[in-house]
KELUMFI-773515 format. One record per residue (C-alpha): residue number from 1; x, y, z. Coordinates in steps of 0.2 Angstrom, whole numbers. Layout:
BEGIN
NUM,X,Y,Z
...
# end
This chain:
BEGIN
1,-87,-215,15
2,-79,-232,12
3,-67,-234,-2
4,-67,-250,-13
5,-54,-254,-26
6,-58,-265,-40
7,-43,-273,-50
8,-49,-277,-67
9,-63,-268,-76
10,-69,-282,-88
11,-87,-289,-87
12,-85,-295,-69
13,-77,-279,-62
14,-88,-267,-71
15,-104,-277,-66
16,-98,-276,-48
17,-98,-257,-49
18,-114,-257,-58
19,-123,-266,-44
20,-115,-255,-31
21,-122,-240,-40
22,-139,-248,-42
23,-140,-252,-24
24,-135,-234,-19
25,-120,-240,-9
26,-112,-226,1
27,-95,-229,-6
28,-81,-223,-17
29,-76,-236,-30
30,-60,-235,-40
31,-58,-247,-55
32,-41,-250,-62
33,-41,-255,-80
34,-36,-250,-97
35,-49,-239,-105
36,-48,-248,-122
37,-55,-264,-114
38,-65,-257,-100
39,-82,-266,-97
40,-78,-278,-111
41,-62,-286,-106
42,-53,-297,-119
43,-68,-308,-122
44,-80,-295,-128
45,-67,-283,-136
46,-62,-293,-151
47,-53,-287,-166
48,-65,-296,-178
49,-84,-297,-180
50,-81,-315,-185
51,-78,-319,-167
52,-95,-325,-161
53,-102,-329,-144
54,-104,-348,-140
55,-120,-345,-130
56,-136,-339,-138
57,-143,-321,-136
58,-157,-326,-125
59,-145,-333,-112
60,-133,-318,-112
61,-141,-305,-101
62,-130,-295,-89
63,-144,-296,-76
64,-150,-312,-68
65,-167,-304,-64
66,-170,-298,-82
67,-166,-313,-93
68,-171,-304,-109
69,-161,-288,-105
70,-148,-292,-119
71,-161,-298,-131
72,-172,-283,-129
73,-157,-271,-132
74,-152,-281,-148
75,-169,-279,-155
76,-168,-261,-153
77,-152,-259,-163
78,-154,-254,-182
79,-146,-269,-189
80,-158,-281,-180
81,-175,-271,-178
82,-182,-279,-194
83,-177,-297,-189
84,-187,-311,-181
85,-186,-310,-162
86,-186,-329,-160
87,-172,-331,-173
88,-161,-318,-164
89,-165,-326,-147
90,-157,-342,-153
91,-143,-334,-163
92,-125,-332,-159
93,-121,-314,-159
94,-104,-307,-163
95,-94,-304,-147
96,-92,-286,-152
97,-110,-283,-151
98,-111,-290,-134
99,-96,-278,-130
100,-107,-263,-136
101,-121,-269,-125
102,-110,-269,-110
103,-105,-251,-113
104,-123,-247,-114
105,-126,-256,-97
106,-112,-245,-89
107,-118,-229,-97
108,-136,-232,-91
109,-130,-236,-73
110,-120,-220,-73
111,-135,-210,-79
112,-146,-217,-66
113,-134,-216,-51
114,-140,-205,-37
115,-123,-200,-31
116,-121,-210,-16
117,-109,-222,-25
118,-95,-212,-33
119,-85,-222,-47
120,-68,-217,-53
121,-58,-226,-67
122,-39,-226,-67
123,-29,-233,-81
124,-13,-236,-71
125,-8,-254,-68
126,-8,-262,-51
127,10,-269,-48
128,9,-272,-29
129,-4,-277,-15
130,-2,-277,3
131,-16,-281,15
132,-19,-280,34
133,-35,-280,45
134,-38,-261,42
135,-35,-258,24
136,-28,-265,7
137,-14,-255,0
138,-11,-255,-19
139,5,-249,-28
140,3,-243,-46
141,15,-243,-60
142,18,-225,-58
143,24,-227,-41
144,9,-220,-32
145,0,-230,-18
146,-18,-230,-14
147,-27,-237,1
148,-44,-245,1
149,-56,-252,15
150,-60,-266,3
151,-52,-273,-13
152,-59,-284,-26
153,-48,-294,-38
154,-57,-297,-55
155,-41,-298,-65
156,-48,-310,-79
157,-37,-321,-89
158,-18,-321,-92
159,-9,-324,-108
160,-5,-342,-112
161,10,-351,-105
162,24,-354,-118
163,25,-373,-121
164,40,-382,-115
165,53,-384,-129
166,71,-388,-130
167,75,-371,-137
168,65,-358,-127
169,74,-344,-135
170,63,-346,-150
171,49,-336,-140
172,59,-320,-143
173,56,-322,-162
174,44,-309,-170
175,36,-323,-179
176,30,-330,-162
177,14,-323,-155
178,10,-328,-137
179,-5,-317,-136
180,-18,-324,-148
181,-31,-310,-143
182,-21,-296,-151
183,-25,-293,-170
184,-6,-292,-174
185,-6,-311,-172
186,-15,-313,-189
187,-9,-298,-198
188,6,-296,-211
189,6,-314,-216
190,15,-321,-231
191,11,-337,-240
192,21,-348,-228
193,10,-360,-217
194,4,-355,-200
195,5,-366,-184
196,-8,-364,-171
197,-4,-372,-154
198,-20,-377,-146
199,-36,-384,-152
200,-49,-374,-142
201,-61,-360,-145
202,-47,-347,-147
203,-40,-358,-161
204,-57,-357,-170
205,-57,-338,-169
206,-39,-337,-175
207,-43,-348,-190
208,-58,-338,-195
209,-48,-322,-193
210,-34,-329,-204
211,-47,-332,-217
212,-55,-314,-215
213,-37,-307,-218
214,-37,-316,-235
215,-23,-329,-229
216,-21,-342,-243
217,-8,-353,-235
218,-9,-369,-225
219,-14,-369,-207
220,-8,-382,-195
221,-15,-385,-178
222,-8,-396,-164
223,-13,-401,-147
224,-11,-417,-136
225,-29,-422,-140
226,-32,-415,-157
227,-48,-406,-162
228,-63,-411,-152
229,-74,-396,-153
230,-92,-399,-157
231,-106,-388,-164
232,-122,-383,-156
233,-133,-397,-162
234,-147,-398,-150
235,-152,-380,-146
236,-168,-379,-135
237,-167,-398,-130
238,-166,-400,-111
239,-163,-416,-102
240,-170,-418,-85
241,-169,-437,-80
242,-151,-436,-74
243,-156,-423,-61
244,-168,-436,-53
245,-153,-447,-49
246,-138,-435,-45
247,-132,-432,-27
248,-120,-419,-21
249,-110,-432,-12
250,-106,-443,-27
251,-88,-448,-31
252,-81,-444,-48
253,-82,-462,-53
254,-100,-463,-48
255,-104,-447,-59
256,-95,-454,-74
257,-105,-470,-73
258,-121,-459,-71
259,-117,-449,-86
260,-113,-464,-97
261,-129,-472,-92
262,-139,-457,-98
263,-129,-454,-113
264,-133,-472,-119
265,-151,-468,-116
266,-152,-453,-127
267,-142,-461,-140
268,-155,-473,-143
269,-166,-459,-149
270,-153,-451,-161
271,-147,-438,-149
272,-129,-435,-144
273,-121,-433,-127
274,-122,-414,-126
275,-139,-412,-117
276,-134,-425,-104
277,-118,-416,-100
278,-127,-399,-100
279,-139,-406,-87
280,-125,-407,-75
281,-122,-388,-76
282,-133,-383,-61
283,-123,-394,-50
284,-105,-393,-57
285,-99,-380,-45
286,-105,-389,-29
287,-99,-406,-36
288,-82,-399,-40
289,-80,-391,-23
290,-84,-407,-14
291,-71,-417,-25
292,-55,-423,-16
293,-39,-416,-24
294,-36,-433,-31
295,-52,-433,-40
296,-49,-416,-47
297,-32,-422,-53
298,-40,-437,-61
299,-53,-426,-70
300,-40,-414,-76
301,-28,-428,-82
302,-41,-440,-90
303,-58,-431,-93
304,-55,-413,-95
305,-53,-413,-114
306,-69,-423,-116
307,-78,-412,-104
308,-72,-396,-113
309,-76,-403,-130
310,-94,-407,-125
311,-97,-391,-114
312,-88,-378,-125
313,-97,-379,-142
314,-97,-367,-156
315,-110,-361,-168
316,-114,-373,-182
317,-110,-362,-196
318,-92,-359,-188
319,-90,-378,-186
320,-95,-380,-205
321,-82,-367,-210
322,-68,-377,-201
323,-74,-393,-209
324,-74,-385,-226
325,-56,-380,-223
326,-51,-397,-219
327,-60,-405,-234
328,-51,-392,-245
329,-34,-397,-238
330,-31,-380,-230
331,-33,-384,-212
332,-23,-399,-204
333,-26,-405,-187
334,-13,-414,-177
335,-13,-424,-161
336,4,-422,-153
337,16,-414,-142
338,29,-401,-146
339,47,-405,-143
340,56,-390,-151
341,55,-375,-162
342,70,-368,-172
343,70,-353,-183
344,82,-351,-198
345,82,-341,-214
346,71,-354,-222
347,57,-353,-209
348,52,-360,-193
349,55,-379,-190
350,43,-387,-178
351,47,-403,-170
352,33,-414,-162
353,29,-431,-158
354,13,-437,-167
355,2,-446,-154
356,-8,-456,-167
357,7,-465,-174
358,20,-463,-160
359,33,-455,-171
360,44,-439,-171
361,39,-428,-185
362,43,-410,-191
363,34,-396,-201
364,40,-380,-208
365,30,-364,-205
366,31,-345,-206
367,22,-341,-189
368,17,-349,-173
369,2,-343,-163
370,-1,-348,-145
371,-19,-353,-142
372,-16,-365,-128
373,-28,-355,-116
374,-25,-343,-101
375,-11,-347,-89
376,-19,-351,-72
377,-3,-354,-62
378,2,-337,-56
379,20,-343,-52
380,23,-346,-70
381,19,-328,-75
382,34,-317,-79
383,28,-304,-67
384,13,-296,-59
385,6,-292,-42
386,-3,-309,-41
387,13,-319,-44
388,21,-308,-30
389,6,-312,-18
390,8,-330,-21
391,26,-330,-18
392,25,-319,-2
393,11,-330,5
394,-2,-316,5
395,-13,-328,-4
396,-12,-346,-10
397,-17,-356,-25
398,-26,-373,-25
399,-17,-389,-27
400,-20,-389,-46
401,-15,-371,-48
402,-31,-367,-56
403,-35,-351,-46
404,-35,-342,-29
405,-40,-352,-13
406,-56,-342,-8
407,-71,-344,4
408,-84,-346,-10
409,-98,-341,3
410,-91,-324,5
411,-78,-323,-9
412,-65,-318,4
413,-48,-323,-1
414,-40,-336,11
415,-25,-328,20
416,-9,-337,27
417,-18,-341,43
418,-31,-351,34
419,-45,-339,37
420,-53,-327,24
421,-49,-309,23
422,-63,-298,28
423,-57,-284,15
424,-49,-294,1
425,-60,-303,-12
426,-60,-311,-29
427,-73,-318,-41
428,-73,-324,-59
429,-59,-334,-67
430,-49,-334,-51
431,-62,-346,-43
432,-58,-360,-55
433,-49,-370,-42
434,-65,-369,-30
435,-79,-370,-43
436,-71,-376,-60
437,-85,-368,-71
438,-85,-350,-66
439,-82,-340,-82
440,-99,-340,-91
441,-109,-324,-90
442,-123,-331,-79
443,-109,-336,-66
444,-100,-319,-67
445,-116,-309,-66
446,-122,-318,-50
447,-105,-317,-42
448,-104,-298,-46
449,-122,-295,-39
450,-119,-305,-23
451,-102,-297,-19
452,-109,-280,-22
453,-123,-283,-10
454,-111,-289,3
455,-100,-274,1
456,-115,-262,1
457,-121,-270,17
458,-104,-268,25
459,-104,-249,20
460,-121,-247,27
461,-116,-256,44
462,-100,-247,46
463,-105,-229,40
464,-123,-227,45
465,-121,-208,48
466,-116,-205,30
467,-133,-211,24
# end
């Protein structure tokens, strides 16, 4: 029986195991993950019910072949049984509800398993990885070593990188919270203002959580491009004309011109750009994969924030809450760059350069929460097996340090010889460098199913006598 190790038991790792069970793969699967976040990861194990999905219920099924799987489950839950199905289908569920659904998916798969695929869960952390043509060896934080025929890395997102400032010693302060996904980042607050570094989706969740905790003070938020998040304004509207003109060999410049052309068309009818940008979605992975490194670099430097604002929208009622906070003078959005942070007995003085007026400014706060987004450059991590693998050339990152260089046809990680390993794979957020958009549920579920089918086929071919 082939042994498969899965490093990370969030949505992607758990669903890979679910598909192996469903396909009756003759293998023994071992998943390494903390029990508290198993199956849900960080994204779907929130500390607040105010944290909402940014995709409607009808598009969040864990199974590509059963698009209503999540919706059907939701409608059977006591709190939703008497609700209108069409309303719920187009509503944004709490992330915690989706997390409960994923546990249901896991428990159902285990109940229906026929015993050919044995699954174990281990809470130990993987601290080392060694690979050769015969097996993958994992070292655990308790000193133990385990060998596997195949290994899948579904490690998910890392904590944000600390912004570069003149006095990095501030980051040792108990008033600084590098991990915004932990509840303690919004607990125990006084009336002093709070600074949120970053203006993305995590910033939105953090602001709503501060309000939920009854925080009455001022909230400041800063990022180089300010606040550009948009609400979902055109649910159900699909734009198809762009698809008639798009080609996979288009350059970045040609695609920008194409987008601007169609945005101008829809604006004539009172519709904003979102449906046009959404119509790129079926093609973004192939387009990104075909871009040159220079084109990718230009996109990241000049267009990424515009793309992110249009693609990563939030529920309208969440957007309205943030607008109300700004109108009431409670939430202050700044476009600027941090230069330094110093803490004294009077509080935390934040130094930054305001990009709108081009001047150096300061603010006095009582807490700083880092919401700049997950660190993708593994060499910037304090420690971890991924950092070690990059440094010792077991694997490599793409030119922009967005993820792990991988053969996207097989999900085999590219080794030092330039060829993909036959026994070491990765899917999910580690494919950002190859595919750019690779963290939505519909991406992850397809990757998990495809890789599970591949591994099940390997197990069948290499151990037919066991079936």
